[in-house]
C-alpha positions in Angstrom: 21.0 93.1 126.6 20.9 96.6 128.1 23.0 98.9 126.0 22.5 101.9 128.2 25.5 102.9 130.2 25.1 102.9 133.9 26.3 106.2 135.4 28.5 105.8 138.4 26.9 107.0 141.6 28.9 109.8 143.2 29.2 109.5 146.9 28.4 112.8 148.6 31.3 113.9 150.8 30.7 114.4 154.5 31.4 117.7 156.2 34.5 116.2 157.8 35.9 115.0 154.4 35.4 118.5 152.9 37.2 120.1 155.8 40.1 117.6 155.4 40.2 118.3 151.6 40.3 122.0 152.3 43.1 121.7 154.8 45.2 119.6 152.4 44.7 122.0 149.5 45.5 125.0 151.7 48.7 123.4 152.9 49.7 122.5 149.3 49.0 126.1 148.1 51.1 127.5 151.0 54.0 125.1 150.2 53.9 126.2 146.5 53.9 129.8 147.5 56.8 129.2 149.9 58.8 127.9 146.9 57.7 130.2 144.2 57.5 133.6 146.0 61.3 133.9 146.9 62.1 133.3 143.2 59.5 135.9 142.1 60.7 138.4 144.7 64.3 138.2 143.3 62.9 138.9 139.8 60.8 141.9 140.9 63.6 143.2 143.1 66.0 143.2 140.1 63.6 145.7 138.5 63.0 147.8 141.6 64.7 150.6 143.5 66.8 149.0 146.3 65.4 151.6 148.7 61.9 150.4 148.0 63.0 146.8 148.5 64.7 147.7 151.8 61.7 149.6 153.1 59.3 146.8 152.4 57.5 148.6 149.6 58.0 145.8 147.1 55.9 142.7 147.6 54.2 141.4 144.5 55.0 144.0 141.8 57.8 146.6 141.3 56.7 150.0 142.6 58.7 151.4 139.6 60.3 149.5 136.8 64.1 150.3 136.7 66.5 148.5 134.3 69.7 150.1 135.6 71.0 146.9 137.1 70.7 145.0 133.9 72.1 147.9 131.9 75.2 148.1 134.1 75.6 144.3 134.1 75.4 144.0 130.3 77.9 146.8 129.9 80.5 144.3 130.9 81.6 143.1 127.4 83.0 139.8 128.8 79.6 138.7 130.1 78.5 137.3 126.7 81.7 135.4 126.3 81.3 134.0 129.8 77.7 133.1 129.1 78.8 131.2 126.0 81.5 129.4 128.0 79.1 128.3 130.7 76.6 126.9 128.1 79.4 125.0 126.4 80.8 123.7 129.7 77.3 122.6 130.7 76.4 120.8 127.5 79.8 119.1 127.0 80.3 118.3 130.7 76.8 116.8 131.0 77.3 114.6 127.9 80.7 113.4 129.2 79.3 112.8 132.7 76.4 110.8 131.3 78.7 108.7 129.2 81.0 107.9 132.1 78.4 107.5 134.9 75.7 105.7 133.0 78.1 103.1 131.5 79.8 102.6 134.8 76.5 102.2 136.6 75.4 99.6 134.0 78.6 97.7 134.2 78.5 97.5 138.0 74.8 96.3 137.8 75.9 93.2 135.9 76.2 90.3 138.4 78.5 88.4 136.0 81.1 91.2 135.9 84.5 89.9 137.1 85.7 91.7 140.3 82.3 93.4 140.8 82.6 93.8 144.6 86.2 95.1 144.5 85.3 97.7 141.8 82.3 98.8 143.8 84.6 99.3 146.8 87.1 101.2 144.5 84.4 103.7 143.6 82.9 104.0 147.1 86.1 104.8 149.1 86.7 108.2 147.3 83.1 109.1 148.0 84.1 109.4 151.7 87.8 110.1 151.6 89.2 112.8 149.3 92.8 113.5 148.5 92.3 117.2 149.1 92.7 120.3 147.0 96.5 120.3 146.6 96.8 116.7 145.4 94.0 117.2 143.0 95.6 120.4 141.7 98.9 118.5 141.2 97.2 115.7 139.3 95.4 118.2 137.1 98.8 120.0 136.5 100.6 116.7 135.6 97.9 116.0 133.0 98.5 119.5 131.5 94.9 120.4 132.0 95.5 123.7 133.8 94.0 126.8 132.1 92.3 124.7 129.4 88.8 124.0 128.3 88.8 120.4 129.5 89.8 121.2 133.1 86.2 122.1 133.7 84.9 118.8 132.3 87.2 115.8 132.5 88.6 115.8 136.1 85.2 116.0 137.8 83.0 114.0 135.4 83.0 110.9 137.6 80.4 111.0 140.4 80.2 108.0 142.7 76.7 109.0 143.9 75.4 109.1 140.3 77.0 105.8 139.5 75.4 104.1 142.5 72.0 105.6 141.6 72.4 104.4 138.0 73.5 100.9 139.2 70.4 100.6 141.4 68.2 101.8 138.6 69.5 99.1 136.2 69.2 96.4 138.9 65.6 97.2 139.8 64.3 98.2 136.3 65.8 95.8 133.8 64.5 92.3 134.3 67.1 89.5 133.9 64.7 87.8 131.5 65.2 90.6 129.0 68.9 89.9 128.9 68.4 86.2 128.5 65.9 86.7 125.7 68.3 89.1 124.0 71.1 86.5 124.3 68.9 83.9 122.6 68.4 86.3 119.7 72.2 86.7 119.4 72.5 90.1 121.1 75.8 90.9 122.8 76.5 93.0 125.8 77.3 96.2 124.0 74.3 95.9 121.6 72.0 95.1 124.5 73.2 98.2 126.3 72.5 100.5 123.4 69.4 98.8 122.0 67.6 97.9 125.3 69.1 99.4 128.4 69.5 103.0 127.2 66.0 103.3 125.7 64.5 102.0 128.9 66.5 104.3 131.1 65.3 107.7 130.0 64.2 108.6 133.5 67.5 108.0 135.2 69.4 109.7 132.3 67.2 112.8 132.7 67.8 112.9 136.5 71.5 112.5 136.4 71.7 114.8 133.4 69.8 117.5 135.3 71.9 117.1 138.5 75.1 117.3 136.5 74.0 120.3 134.4 73.0 122.3 137.5 76.3 121.5 139.2 78.3 122.6 136.2 76.2 125.7 135.6 76.6 126.9 139.2 80.3 126.0 139.4 82.8 128.8 140.0 85.3 127.4 142.5 86.9 125.0 140.0 87.3 127.9 137.5 88.8 130.1 140.2 91.4 127.4 141.0 92.2 126.0 137.6 91.6 128.8 135.1 93.6 131.9 134.6 92.7 133.0 131.1 89.8 135.5 131.0 88.6 133.9 127.7 87.8 130.7 129.5 85.9 132.1 132.5 82.4 130.8 133.2 79.5 133.2 134.0 79.4 132.5 137.7 83.1 133.4 138.2 82.7 136.6 136.2 79.6 137.7 138.1 81.4 137.0 141.4 84.3 139.2 140.3 81.9 142.0 139.2 80.2 142.0 142.6 83.5 142.0 144.5 84.7 144.8 142.3 81.6 146.8 143.1 82.0 146.3 146.8 85.6 147.5 146.5 84.5 150.7 144.7 81.7 151.2 147.2 84.2 151.1 150.1 86.3 153.8 148.5 83.4 156.2 147.5 81.8 158.8 149.7 78.7 161.0 149.7 76.3 160.9 146.8 78.6 158.7 144.7 78.6 156.1 147.4 74.8 156.1 147.6 74.5 155.7 143.8 77.1 152.9 143.7 75.3 151.1 146.5 72.0 151.4 144.6 73.6 150.0 141.4 75.5 147.3 143.3 72.3 146.0 144.9 70.4 146.1 141.6 73.3 144.3 139.8 73.3 141.7 142.6 69.6 140.8 142.0 70.1 141.0 138.2 73.0 138.6 138.3 71.0 136.1 140.3 68.2 136.3 137.7 70.3 135.9 134.6 72.4 133.1 136.1 69.4 131.0 137.3 66.6 131.5 134.8 68.2 129.4 132.0 68.8 126.3 134.1 65.3 126.7 135.7 63.7 126.6 132.3 65.3 123.2 131.7 63.4 121.5 134.5 59.8 121.5 133.0 61.1 119.4 130.1 62.5 116.8 132.4 59.8 116.9 135.1 58.0 113.8 133.8 61.1 111.7 134.2 62.4 113.3 137.3 60.2 111.8 140.0 60.3 108.4 138.4 64.1 108.4 138.1 64.7 109.6 141.7 62.3 107.1 143.3 63.5 104.1 141.2 67.2 105.0 141.5 66.9 105.4 145.3 65.5 101.9 145.9 67.9 99.9 148.1 69.3 96.8 146.6 
């Protein structure tokens, strides 16, 4: 018996194949740059003189490092409290949304659930027809949630789209035989959900969790409508008010003061974008391995 390993013969690529490979890699690099460069430009612009940015002198690296935008932004004492509020809203809201949407998606994926078709219809109708801002406001008021911590979490935790994605994932990823085997071993519905369905659903949990976290992190309109206390303001709403206040001061100033206020306002604008997006962007690499799998499986049509 020949114990020597046979080395695989590498086929030499033709000139046409090499050209195709080069074109594909070039297009991929251009697409990556098209996504990354705007983000990088915002970062370097936040450390640059707005005049250099406006004149096109800043492309890859700041012409001169300036921290005035961050200094002025962090002089706002309320920014740290708002940052903490946003983090708490995001963590709590994501957990509540996962609890609601994942369990609802699993329940609607069960073919033996009584009234399954009617419940599906019940969820789908509000996806296309909304009551409007005023009815929602009145409902929130009747539940005594106005100007409270929970108004940023509970009323908007249910997402029909996320429920449908979770339902499709469970239908396509959990074989019926697994449920039958679990029943033979004396496993009930609740135990099966926590012992089998949840551990096998990390991909869709990561996807829905990321979607929900990004939505809550970037939310400012709900806080504008339902919150009055400054102690409960999220970061996005505070940054919006700071920028609007700067624009008001800029309109009332003249001469050198107006020029300096315009410079600081532009730098604070770039700095606010950076500090409000970097934390949530850092979350994506930890969920990337689940993201593509969850999106593709959860998007399969039943």
